[in-house]
C-alpha positions, 0 to 999 in steps of 0.5 A, spaced: 527 466 509 525 469 502 521 475 501 514 475 497 515 476 490 518 483 488 517 483 480 514 489 481 514 494 475 521 497 475 522 496 483 525 489 482 528 483 478 528 476 479 535 475 477 538 480 482 543 478 487 541 479 494 546 485 495 542 488 490 535 487 493 531 493 494 525 494 498 519 499 496 518 505 501 510 507 500 508 513 503 500 516 503 497 521 503 501 526 499 496 531 496 501 537 494 507 537 490 511 540 495 510 534 500 511 530 494 518 533 492 520 532 499 518 525 499 522 524 493 528 527 496 528 523 502 528 516 497 520 514 497 519 510 491 512 510 491 507 516 493 500 515 494 494 520 494 487 520 495 481 522 491 475 523 497 469 525 493 466 523 486 463 529 485 469 534 486 475 529 484 479 534 480 484 537 484 490 540 480 495 539 486 494 532 486 495 532 478 502 535 479 504 530 484 503 525 479 507 529 474 513 530 478 514 522 478 515 523 470 522 521 468 523 518 475 523 511 478 518 514 483 511 511 482 504 513 484 497 511 486 490 514 487 485 511 492 478 513 490 473 513 495 467 511 491 466 505 487 462 508 480 466 505 474 465 511 470 467 516 475 473 512 476 475 512 469 474 519 468 479 520 474 484 516 471 483 519 465 485 526 468 490 524 473 494 518 469 497 514 475 501 508 475 496 504 480 489 505 482 488 503 489 482 500 491 481 499 499 474 497 500 473 493 507 471 487 503 469 484 510 462 484 514 463 488 521 464 481 523 471 478 520 467 474 515 468 476 508 463 479 504 460 478 497 466 479 493 463 479 486 462 486 485 469 488 487 471 483 482 467 485 477 469 492 478 476 490 477 475 486 471 471 492 468 477 497 470 482 493 467 478 492 460 478 500 460 485 501 462 490 495 461 496 499 462 494 501 469 496 497 475 491 495 480 493 495 487 488 492 492 488 492 500 487 486 503 484 486 511 488 483 516 486 484 523 490 487 528 495 484 533 491 480 539 485 479 535 483 471 537 477 470 532 477 467 525 479 471 519 478 470 512 484 474 509 486 468 505 480 466 502 479 474 499 486 473 497 485 467 493 478 470 490 482 477 488 489 474 485 486 473 478 484 481 477 490 484 482 497 486 480 499 488 487 496 487 494 497 491 500 496 488 507 492 493 512 489 493 519 482 491 519 478 493 525 470 493 527 469 500 526 473 503 520 475 511 520 472 511 513 466 507 513 466 502 508 474 502 507 480 500 511 486 504 512 489 509 517 487 506 523 494 507 526 494 500 529 499 494 528 497 489 523 498 482 525 505 480 522 504 472 523 497 473 519 501 478 514 507 473 513 502 467 512 498 471 506 505 473 503 507 466 503 500 464 500 500 468 494 504 470 487 502 477 487 507 482 490 505 484 497 506 491 501 505 491 508 502 497 511 498 497 518 501 501 523 508 502 521 512 507 524 520 508 524 520 504 531 517 498 528 518 497 520 525 494 520 522 488 525 516 488 521 519 487 514 524 482 517 518 478 520 513 478 514 518 479 508 513 483 504 516 487 497 515 493 501 513 497 507 507 503 507 506 508 512 500 513 513 498 515 520 504 514 523 508 519 519 503 524 519 504 530 523 501 531 530 496 536 533 498 539 540 494 533 543 499 528 540 493 526 535 495 525 527 493 530 522 491 527 516 494 530 509 500 533 513 507 529 514 512 530 519 518 529 514 523 527 520 518 521 521 518 520 513 526 520 513 527 516 519 522 511 516 526 510 509 532 509 513 529 504 517 526 500 511 533 501 508 536 498 514 532 492 513 534 491 506 541 491 508 539 486 513 536 482 508 542 482 503 546 480 509 542 474 510 542 472 503 535 473 502 533 474 495 527 475 491 522 469 491 521 466 484 515 461 482 516 455 478 
């Protein structure tokens, strides 16, 4: 058993011993500096925010979220829920995140991959404009129990040359945000996610329905470089439904602790970072 390659910016080094292994904890959707400060205090490594509109993309509070990480080991990413490269460029100039995170669905309503050429070209053009900023790309993988064929490995192969980091997230026929994947709260198929991690040299963060109750088990089965949570660490309304853009920090704290527990177990098993010849 080995983890997916963890040579990801400041958070990994292929020469470290198993006891020094560190798993990345990533939390979305953090939209205010107050919530960002709490995440940092709890040991979150990577803070993700979302820009909802290409028309109203200037959000000073999100800019402050990113500035809070300056001078620390914490990293930030931004999801733009639009695809215009010129608007994306203005957004990145304004916020200056460590990563831009593209989470387009990439597949048809059926689980077959769509035309990837526009997404590849977008990433190529972005990298020309911002070579210093990483590209995180969400890869759709079906939820547990899906019995049909799926093309995630084909998608990975096509996007490897233009991506710095992959995030495995849950594909469903009807997405909460049309045209994008994520925030389903449903658990991704861990076996398919593990196969994806083993197939690529790009570091992979595992998402898709992760909570304090299942993240340790998920990490040990999939062996990614990190774990991401959004919906399952949100606050809940009076009916028990998750509330977007509002965190339950008891859940965040428990999530971090469970990831660190998995990290210790990996060290005890003698698992070190996967290196490529």
